[in-house]
ZAMARSE-163101 format. One record per residue (C-alpha): residue number from 0; residue in one letter; x, y, z. Coordinates in pm, whole numbers, plus 50000, padded with zeros to 5 digits. Each point is the difference from the previous one (the first is absolute). Layout:
BEGIN
+------+------+-------+-------+-------+
: tipa : tiza :    c1 :    c2 :    c3 :
+------+------+-------+-------+-------+
:  NUM :    a :     X :     Y :     Z :
...
+------+------+-------+-------+-------+
//
This chain:
BEGIN
+------+------+-------+-------+-------+
: tipa : tiza :    c1 :    c2 :    c3 :
+------+------+-------+-------+-------+
:    0 :    m : 02641 : 37534 : 96598 :
:    1 :    t : 50147 : 49824 : 50342 :
:    2 :    s : 50252 : 50191 : 50182 :
:    3 :    s : 50282 : 49756 : 49964 :
:    4 :    l : 50007 : 50050 : 49590 :
:    5 :    n : 50170 : 50353 : 49827 :
:    6 :    t : 49855 : 50064 : 49652 :
:    7 :    r : 50261 : 50111 : 49757 :
:    8 :    f : 49932 : 50127 : 49621 :
:    9 :    h : 50292 : 49966 : 49754 :
:   10 :    l : 50110 : 50161 : 49698 :
:   11 :    r : 50237 : 49733 : 49864 :
:   12 :    l : 49960 : 49635 : 50055 :
:   13 :    s : 50403 : 50045 : 50052 :
:   14 :    e : 49903 : 50143 : 50343 :
:   15 :    i : 49914 : 49621 : 50126 :
:   16 :    d : 50229 : 49747 : 50024 :
:   17 :    a : 49915 : 49760 : 49706 :
:   18 :    t : 50078 : 49671 : 50218 :
:   19 :    a : 49722 : 50174 : 50294 :
:   20 :    w : 49750 : 50042 : 49728 :
:   21 :    n : 50034 : 49682 : 49802 :
:   22 :    a : 50000 : 49808 : 50356 :
:   23 :    l : 49618 : 50122 : 49993 :
:   24 :    l : 49909 : 49841 : 49674 :
:   25 :    p : 49741 : 49716 : 50084 :
:   26 :    d : 50066 : 49846 : 49655 :
:   27 :    d : 50308 : 50023 : 49718 :
:   28 :    n : 49754 : 50220 : 49767 :
:   29 :    p : 50256 : 50176 : 49791 :
:   30 :    f : 49856 : 50338 : 49995 :
:   31 :    l : 50045 : 50087 : 50374 :
:   32 :    d : 50335 : 49902 : 50015 :
:   33 :    h : 50211 : 50274 : 50130 :
:   34 :    a : 50201 : 49970 : 49659 :
:   35 :    f : 49723 : 50053 : 49737 :
:   36 :    l : 49828 : 50328 : 50212 :
:   37 :    s : 50318 : 50188 : 50072 :
:   38 :    g : 50111 : 49910 : 49651 :
:   39 :    l : 49728 : 50230 : 49862 :
:   40 :    e : 50097 : 50265 : 50186 :
:   41 :    q : 50373 : 49973 : 49942 :
:   42 :    h : 49972 : 49918 : 49644 :
:   43 :    g : 49786 : 50306 : 49907 :
:   44 :    c : 49637 : 49875 : 49958 :
:   45 :    l : 49826 : 50149 : 50269 :
:   46 :    r : 50009 : 50385 : 49956 :
:   47 :    p : 49759 : 50295 : 50185 :
:   48 :    g : 49898 : 50088 : 49594 :
:   49 :    h : 49899 : 49599 : 49973 :
:   50 :    g : 49766 : 50043 : 50262 :
:   51 :    w : 50220 : 49781 : 50277 :
:   52 :    i : 50125 : 50134 : 50284 :
:   53 :    p : 50148 : 49737 : 50263 :
:   54 :    h : 49837 : 50026 : 50342 :
:   55 :    h : 50087 : 49662 : 50146 :
:   56 :    l : 49849 : 49911 : 50328 :
:   57 :    g : 50180 : 49806 : 50275 :
:   58 :    l : 49880 : 49924 : 50314 :
:   59 :    y : 50294 : 49955 : 50319 :
:   60 :    r : 49971 : 49882 : 50332 :
:   61 :    n : 50340 : 50093 : 50196 :
:   62 :    g : 50154 : 50119 : 49706 :
:   63 :    k : 49957 : 49651 : 49766 :
:   64 :    l : 49787 : 49991 : 49703 :
:   65 :    v : 49730 : 49771 : 50080 :
:   66 :    a : 49761 : 50074 : 49719 :
:   67 :    a : 49992 : 50215 : 49698 :
:   68 :    a : 49816 : 50090 : 49641 :
:   69 :    p : 50113 : 50100 : 49698 :
:   70 :    a : 49820 : 50362 : 49919 :
:   71 :    y : 49990 : 50290 : 49811 :
:   72 :    v : 49856 : 50355 : 49965 :
:   73 :    k : 49824 : 49957 : 49652 :
:   74 :    t : 49921 : 50326 : 49760 :
:   75 :    n : 49801 : 49829 : 49764 :
:   76 :    s : 49881 : 49609 : 49939 :
:   77 :    h : 50285 : 49893 : 49773 :
:   78 :    g : 50148 : 49651 : 50057 :
:   79 :    e : 49737 : 49877 : 50211 :
:   80 :    y : 49788 : 49794 : 49813 :
:   81 :    v : 49715 : 49992 : 50253 :
:   82 :    f : 49818 : 50287 : 49841 :
:   83 :    d : 49857 : 50308 : 50131 :
:   84 :    w : 49966 : 50326 : 49765 :
:   85 :    s : 49622 : 49938 : 50027 :
:   86 :    w : 50072 : 50121 : 50424 :
:   87 :    a : 50264 : 50242 : 49888 :
:   88 :    n : 49734 : 50177 : 49768 :
:   89 :    a : 49749 : 49998 : 50212 :
:   90 :    y : 50188 : 50237 : 50230 :
:   91 :    t : 50158 : 50210 : 49749 :
:   92 :    r : 49612 : 50092 : 49915 :
:   93 :    h : 49907 : 50073 : 50350 :
:   94 :    g : 50266 : 50255 : 50045 :
:   95 :    l : 50230 : 49741 : 50200 :
:   96 :    d : 50332 : 49857 : 49966 :
:   97 :    y : 50034 : 49636 : 49977 :
:   98 :    y : 50399 : 50024 : 49937 :
:   99 :    p : 50233 : 49942 : 50203 :
:  100 :    k : 49895 : 49663 : 50164 :
:  101 :    l : 50152 : 49717 : 50198 :
:  102 :    l : 50056 : 49696 : 49820 :
:  103 :    c : 50140 : 49641 : 50117 :
:  104 :    a : 50085 : 49812 : 49726 :
:  105 :    v : 50319 : 49921 : 49781 :
:  106 :    p : 50050 : 50225 : 49691 :
:  107 :    y : 49925 : 49875 : 49651 :
:  108 :    s : 49923 : 49653 : 50126 :
:  109 :    p : 49657 : 49876 : 50004 :
:  110 :    v : 50067 : 49684 : 50163 :
:  111 :    t : 49819 : 49837 : 50350 :
:  112 :    g : 50254 : 50020 : 50319 :
:  113 :    p : 50037 : 50046 : 50328 :
:  114 :    r : 50015 : 50408 : 50074 :
:  115 :    l : 49927 : 50000 : 50369 :
:  116 :    l : 50390 : 49840 : 50103 :
:  117 :    t : 49979 : 49839 : 50342 :
:  118 :    g : 50165 : 49693 : 49985 :
:  119 :    n : 49839 : 49725 : 50107 :
:  120 :    g : 49997 : 50072 : 50372 :
:  121 :    p : 49751 : 49938 : 50264 :
:  122 :    d : 49920 : 50390 : 50002 :
:  123 :    a : 49970 : 49996 : 49603 :
:  124 :    g : 49627 : 50050 : 49949 :
:  125 :    t : 50042 : 50278 : 50275 :
:  126 :    l : 50271 : 50164 : 49824 :
:  127 :    r : 49792 : 50004 : 49672 :
:  128 :    r : 49732 : 50208 : 50166 :
:  129 :    e : 50239 : 50230 : 50145 :
:  130 :    l : 50145 : 50074 : 49678 :
:  131 :    v : 49681 : 50070 : 49849 :
:  132 :    g : 49880 : 50228 : 50266 :
:  133 :    a : 50376 : 50151 : 49950 :
:  134 :    m : 49941 : 50085 : 49611 :
:  135 :    r : 49643 : 50149 : 50076 :
:  136 :    a : 50138 : 50191 : 50289 :
:  137 :    e : 50283 : 50158 : 49746 :
:  138 :    a : 49716 : 50061 : 49719 :
:  139 :    e : 49803 : 50175 : 50266 :
:  140 :    r : 50290 : 50232 : 50140 :
:  141 :    q : 50122 : 50074 : 49652 :
:  142 :    g : 49654 : 50109 : 49901 :
:  143 :    w : 50044 : 49745 : 49701 :
:  144 :    s : 49625 : 49906 : 49831 :
:  145 :    s : 50096 : 49634 : 50070 :
:  146 :    a : 50181 : 49683 : 50099 :
:  147 :    h : 50069 : 49685 : 49728 :
:  148 :    l : 50088 : 49638 : 50048 :
:  149 :    n : 50048 : 49799 : 49652 :
:  150 :    f : 49992 : 49654 : 49894 :
:  151 :    a : 49983 : 49885 : 50378 :
:  152 :    a : 50101 : 49654 : 50112 :
:  153 :    e : 49739 : 49766 : 50159 :
:  154 :    a : 50165 : 50093 : 50334 :
:  155 :    d : 49989 : 50350 : 49953 :
:  156 :    a : 49596 : 50074 : 49992 :
:  157 :    s : 49908 : 49866 : 50382 :
:  158 :    a : 50190 : 50340 : 50083 :
:  159 :    f : 49732 : 50176 : 49826 :
:  160 :    a : 49736 : 49923 : 50234 :
:  161 :    d : 49877 : 50359 : 50019 :
:  162 :    d : 49714 : 50084 : 49799 :
:  163 :    d : 50190 : 50308 : 49902 :
:  164 :    w : 50224 : 49856 : 49800 :
:  165 :    l : 49778 : 49895 : 49657 :
:  166 :    p : 50170 : 49651 : 49838 :
:  167 :    r : 49957 : 49955 : 49602 :
:  168 :    f : 50100 : 49690 : 49818 :
:  169 :    d : 50108 : 49900 : 49624 :
:  170 :    w : 50072 : 49749 : 49814 :
:  171 :    q : 50353 : 49915 : 49836 :
:  172 :    f : 50042 : 49708 : 49782 :
:  173 :    h : 50261 : 49718 : 50178 :
:  174 :    w : 50103 : 49639 : 49902 :
:  175 :    s : 49999 : 49745 : 50271 :
:  176 :    n : 50268 : 49681 : 49959 :
:  177 :    q : 49738 : 49690 : 50037 :
:  178 :    g : 50277 : 49765 : 50037 :
:  179 :    w : 50035 : 49943 : 49565 :
:  180 :    r : 50318 : 49851 : 49903 :
:  181 :    d : 50068 : 50190 : 49712 :
:  182 :    f : 49836 : 50253 : 49727 :
:  183 :    p : 49836 : 49727 : 49842 :
:  184 :    e : 49831 : 49884 : 50303 :
:  185 :    f : 49858 : 50364 : 50067 :
:  186 :    l : 49908 : 50002 : 49668 :
:  187 :    q : 49757 : 49683 : 50043 :
:  188 :    s : 49853 : 50163 : 50307 :
:  189 :    l : 49871 : 50307 : 49694 :
:  190 :    t : 49718 : 49937 : 49793 :
:  191 :    a : 50051 : 49892 : 49641 :
:  192 :    k : 49994 : 50339 : 49841 :
:  193 :    k : 50203 : 50207 : 50248 :
:  194 :    r : 50288 : 49694 : 49992 :
:  195 :    k : 49986 : 50050 : 49618 :
:  196 :    n : 50019 : 50364 : 50029 :
:  197 :    i : 50291 : 49993 : 50222 :
:  198 :    r : 50165 : 49731 : 49772 :
:  199 :    q : 49947 : 50254 : 49692 :
:  200 :    e : 50151 : 50256 : 50227 :
:  201 :    r : 50343 : 49853 : 50077 :
:  202 :    e : 50046 : 49825 : 49655 :
:  203 :    r : 49999 : 50358 : 49828 :
:  204 :    v : 50224 : 50108 : 50213 :
:  205 :    s : 50216 : 49688 : 49921 :
:  206 :    r : 49937 : 50085 : 49602 :
:  207 :    a : 50086 : 50328 : 50057 :
:  208 :    h : 50373 : 49847 : 50117 :
:  209 :    v : 49961 : 50198 : 50319 :
:  210 :    d : 50220 : 49801 : 50300 :
:  211 :    c : 49894 : 50074 : 50366 :
:  212 :    e : 50155 : 49919 : 50344 :
:  213 :    i : 50018 : 50130 : 50308 :
:  214 :    v : 50349 : 50119 : 50144 :
:  215 :    a : 50048 : 50070 : 50368 :
:  216 :    g : 50029 : 50403 : 50087 :
:  217 :    h : 50394 : 49943 : 50084 :
:  218 :    e : 50075 : 49827 : 49675 :
:  219 :    l : 49885 : 50313 : 49803 :
:  220 :    t : 50328 : 50194 : 49868 :
:  221 :    d : 49962 : 50420 : 50022 :
:  222 :    a : 49936 : 50002 : 49669 :
:  223 :    d : 49711 : 49760 : 50027 :
:  224 :    w : 49830 : 50196 : 50256 :
:  225 :    t : 50007 : 50261 : 49798 :
:  226 :    m : 49867 : 49871 : 49722 :
:  227 :    v : 49684 : 49825 : 50272 :
:  228 :    h : 49958 : 50409 : 50102 :
:  229 :    e : 49962 : 50119 : 49621 :
:  230 :    l : 49755 : 49753 : 49925 :
:  231 :    y : 49810 : 50111 : 50318 :
:  232 :    l : 50029 : 50331 : 49881 :
:  233 :    s : 49827 : 49910 : 49636 :
:  234 :    t : 49703 : 49889 : 50161 :
:  235 :    f : 49936 : 50331 : 50228 :
:  236 :    s : 50067 : 50180 : 49679 :
:  237 :    e : 49762 : 49836 : 49776 :
:  238 :    k : 49725 : 50055 : 50273 :
:  239 :    g : 50106 : 50355 : 50062 :
:  240 :    n : 50057 : 49926 : 50371 :
:  241 :    y : 50305 : 50093 : 50225 :
:  242 :    p : 50251 : 49751 : 50083 :
:  243 :    a : 50082 : 50054 : 50356 :
:  244 :    l : 50257 : 49725 : 50041 :
:  245 :    t : 50347 : 50065 : 49937 :
:  246 :    e : 50242 : 49773 : 49854 :
:  247 :    g : 50226 : 50071 : 50290 :
:  248 :    f : 49700 : 49807 : 50196 :
:  249 :    f : 50009 : 49772 : 49781 :
:  250 :    r : 50374 : 49884 : 50039 :
:  251 :    h : 49921 : 50066 : 50347 :
:  252 :    l : 49723 : 49725 : 50060 :
:  253 :    g : 50244 : 49744 : 49744 :
:  254 :    t : 50284 : 50043 : 50294 :
:  255 :    g : 49830 : 50079 : 50344 :
:  256 :    m : 49743 : 49750 : 49969 :
:  257 :    p : 50226 : 49664 : 49859 :
:  258 :    g : 49759 : 49699 : 49952 :
:  259 :    r : 49718 : 50222 : 49985 :
:  260 :    v : 49999 : 50170 : 49712 :
:  261 :    l : 49952 : 49820 : 49683 :
:  262 :    v : 49963 : 50131 : 49631 :
:  263 :    v : 49795 : 49846 : 49695 :
:  264 :    r : 50224 : 50043 : 49708 :
:  265 :    a : 49874 : 49976 : 49635 :
:  266 :    r : 50260 : 49989 : 49702 :
:  267 :    r : 49976 : 49993 : 49614 :
:  268 :    g : 50362 : 49919 : 49837 :
:  269 :    g : 50127 : 50070 : 50353 :
:  270 :    r : 49850 : 50357 : 50006 :
:  271 :    w : 49798 : 50105 : 50293 :
:  272 :    i : 49629 : 50047 : 49883 :
:  273 :    a : 49821 : 49972 : 50308 :
:  274 :    a : 50002 : 49974 : 50422 :
:  275 :    a : 49830 : 49998 : 50268 :
:  276 :    l : 50125 : 50048 : 50382 :
:  277 :    l : 49889 : 49670 : 50272 :
:  278 :    l : 50069 : 50043 : 50387 :
:  279 :    r : 49963 : 49703 : 50179 :
:  280 :    s : 49928 : 49880 : 50390 :
:  281 :    r : 50022 : 49669 : 50068 :
:  282 :    d : 49647 : 49893 : 49893 :
:  283 :    t : 49902 : 50238 : 49774 :
:  284 :    l : 50102 : 50169 : 49667 :
:  285 :    y : 49919 : 50345 : 49889 :
:  286 :    g : 50009 : 50147 : 49671 :
:  287 :    r : 50078 : 50367 : 49904 :
:  288 :    y : 50086 : 50270 : 49773 :
:  289 :    w : 49995 : 49811 : 49640 :
:  290 :    g : 50142 : 50181 : 49722 :
:  291 :    c : 50040 : 49943 : 49598 :
:  292 :    s : 50164 : 50116 : 49706 :
:  293 :    e : 49817 : 49790 : 49746 :
:  294 :    n : 49630 : 49888 : 49954 :
:  295 :    v : 50068 : 49646 : 49969 :
:  296 :    p : 49641 : 49811 : 50013 :
:  297 :    g : 49942 : 49834 : 50337 :
:  298 :    l : 50338 : 50126 : 50178 :
:  299 :    h : 49828 : 50213 : 50258 :
:  300 :    f : 49852 : 49713 : 50131 :
:  301 :    e : 50282 : 49744 : 49973 :
:  302 :    v : 50216 : 50268 : 50190 :
:  303 :    c : 49768 : 50125 : 50252 :
:  304 :    y : 49823 : 49676 : 50083 :
:  305 :    y : 50101 : 49626 : 49863 :
:  306 :    q : 50363 : 50082 : 50075 :
:  307 :    g : 49889 : 50094 : 50365 :
:  308 :    i : 49784 : 49697 : 50035 :
:  309 :    e : 50237 : 49729 : 49880 :
:  310 :    h : 50230 : 50186 : 50275 :
:  311 :    c : 49781 : 49907 : 50249 :
:  312 :    l : 49947 : 49675 : 49873 :
:  313 :    r : 50383 : 49873 : 49994 :
:  314 :    n : 50035 : 50170 : 50334 :
:  315 :    g : 49708 : 49911 : 50229 :
:  316 :    l : 49899 : 50361 : 49993 :
:  317 :    q : 49643 : 49990 : 50113 :
:  318 :    r : 49898 : 50342 : 49841 :
:  319 :    f : 50030 : 50257 : 49757 :
:  320 :    e : 49873 : 50331 : 49989 :
:  321 :    p : 50077 : 50182 : 49646 :
:  322 :    g : 49883 : 50382 : 50172 :
:  323 :    a : 49681 : 50186 : 50021 :
:  324 :    q : 49826 : 50018 : 49621 :
:  325 :    g : 49796 : 49747 : 49776 :
:  326 :    e : 49709 : 49786 : 49936 :
:  327 :    h : 50244 : 49885 : 49718 :
:  328 :    k : 50158 : 49787 : 50281 :
:  329 :    l : 49716 : 49798 : 50060 :
:  330 :    a : 50000 : 49825 : 49673 :
:  331 :    r : 50345 : 49885 : 50095 :
:  332 :    g : 49939 : 49857 : 50368 :
:  333 :    f : 49994 : 50290 : 50208 :
:  334 :    l : 49701 : 50005 : 50224 :
:  335 :    p : 49893 : 50315 : 50179 :
:  336 :    t : 50130 : 50072 : 50384 :
:  337 :    m : 49872 : 50212 : 50236 :
:  338 :    t : 50233 : 50326 : 50106 :
:  339 :    r : 49952 : 50206 : 50256 :
:  340 :    s : 50008 : 50353 : 50112 :
:  341 :    f : 49885 : 50243 : 50330 :
:  342 :    h : 49940 : 50394 : 49986 :
:  343 :    w : 49942 : 50246 : 50268 :
:  344 :    l : 49853 : 50360 : 49891 :
:  345 :    a : 49952 : 50266 : 50239 :
:  346 :    d : 49753 : 50220 : 49842 :
:  347 :    l : 49702 : 49778 : 50141 :
:  348 :    r : 49743 : 50048 : 49687 :
:  349 :    f : 50240 : 49891 : 49764 :
:  350 :    r : 50054 : 49715 : 50218 :
:  351 :    s : 49645 : 49938 : 50018 :
:  352 :    a : 49929 : 50014 : 49615 :
:  353 :    v : 50323 : 49780 : 49890 :
:  354 :    r : 49910 : 49753 : 50234 :
:  355 :    d : 49645 : 49982 : 49806 :
:  356 :    a : 50227 : 50017 : 49671 :
:  357 :    l : 50151 : 49705 : 50108 :
:  358 :    a : 49734 : 49777 : 50085 :
:  359 :    h : 49838 : 50065 : 49640 :
:  360 :    e : 50354 : 49920 : 49895 :
:  361 :    g : 50046 : 49671 : 50199 :
:  362 :    t : 49643 : 49898 : 49858 :
:  363 :    a : 50163 : 50057 : 49634 :
:  364 :    l : 50318 : 49791 : 50075 :
:  365 :    h : 49847 : 49723 : 50142 :
:  366 :    a : 49745 : 49978 : 49705 :
:  367 :    y : 50329 : 50054 : 49765 :
:  368 :    h : 50162 : 49704 : 50169 :
:  369 :    a : 49713 : 49777 : 49963 :
:  370 :    e : 50002 : 50103 : 49625 :
:  371 :    l : 50395 : 49953 : 49971 :
:  372 :    m : 49959 : 49616 : 50173 :
:  373 :    a : 49744 : 49907 : 49753 :
:  374 :    h : 50281 : 50037 : 49749 :
:  375 :    s : 50241 : 49812 : 50155 :
:  376 :    p : 50237 : 49838 : 49835 :
:  377 :    y : 50050 : 49699 : 50167 :
:  378 :    v : 49824 : 49647 : 49949 :
:  379 :    s : 49924 : 49940 : 50366 :
:  380 :    d : 49885 : 50325 : 50189 :
:  381 :    s : 50219 : 49930 : 50305 :
:  382 :    f : 50187 : 50275 : 50026 :
:  383 :    p : 49763 : 50288 : 50198 :
:  384 :    a : 50116 : 50368 : 50035 :
:  385 :    r : 50090 : 50071 : 50338 :
:  386 :    p : 50154 : 50292 : 50227 :
:  387 :    h : 50386 : 49998 : 49924 :
:  388 :    g : 50155 : 49814 : 50303 :
:  389 :    d : 50300 : 50163 : 49999 :
:  390 :    a : 50388 : 50945 : 48888 :
:  391 :    e : 50042 : 50391 : 49751 :
:  392 :    g : 49858 : 49736 : 49916 :
:  393 :    g : 49987 : 49671 : 49783 :
:  394 :    c : 50023 : 49909 : 49658 :
:  395 :    g : 49746 : 50120 : 49785 :
:  396 :    p : 49811 : 50273 : 49929 :
:  397 :    e : 49785 : 50251 : 50233 :
:  398 :    s : 49838 : 49875 : 50332 :
:  399 :    r : 49606 : 50014 : 49949 :
:  400 :    p : 49912 : 50379 : 50113 :
:  401 :    r : 49693 : 50097 : 50229 :
+------+------+-------+-------+-------+
//
């Protein structure tokens, strides 16, 4: 750590000025915005009992914040979407404690984006490496088992050149705008079978007399937000999972991030029956938090995927990331895109064992990608998977476990 920098760990994001924090964001990814992250804390979504304890990192020079990272002490691995349960079990079998651990991530949000926040100045690379070093030093000082950074942006990766940090990757399914004028033209790029299936799914929703539209979050009433949250709760109740996000947080997004929060609203006879929350940046749409009260054939795909694709085409957005789950996205035009994470384990024996396991996992994941691309839905295979350049997850069933 350079002598001119002071390191501080903050127990609440509100201890860091919002303007100073947001000035460090290299892009306008909404999940790193101070309003999003602080809203999770202010509205009861992050609690020690849920395994999330804020421990945000700030680097200061002459009292000014020059770099930062969203960080948390984790006492379990819930809400992370980079699965390390097998590592925790291995520690337990050897009589060791895997928890607590230090995690740099966005809670409940499996979305790639900047994690090492340094702005775009000439010393950004140096500051990223300082942040990585500070996270490792804090884990060592506290005697924690490990430190992790999930869903890293490409710019963050160079800060992990130290061989002690283990790289890991996986695939998500993203949609990429190839300049299609509208949804029918997008359909023409797909194989005949895929076109037919999508048309049939959309027709089923129409025949069920369900109307879908996208509404700006700030246009929703309090009663509307209550309904969005009730639909979100219904999905978690059905799966037997704990719904961490509160109605207050949903309302906060609608008012605290105007222009960046949208809701897909599905109604029949004027009554809400399904919804999905969307967030957007300048060029990307992110789908989150699907819920429904009635099982209508095709409705999940309409609300979670097709409405979002149409919104991107109408508004010139380049990407649509609907969340962490599912091979079922492939048939609907979403192709595998690489996601990255980095992991430091204090115990040298486990670090070596995990390194070997990740090598085997990587071979299997490359084979999995090849299998997926062999079933590309596009007539012309012109959209190869790539590392991402720049969600609690998106719409659909639980992500593929390991």
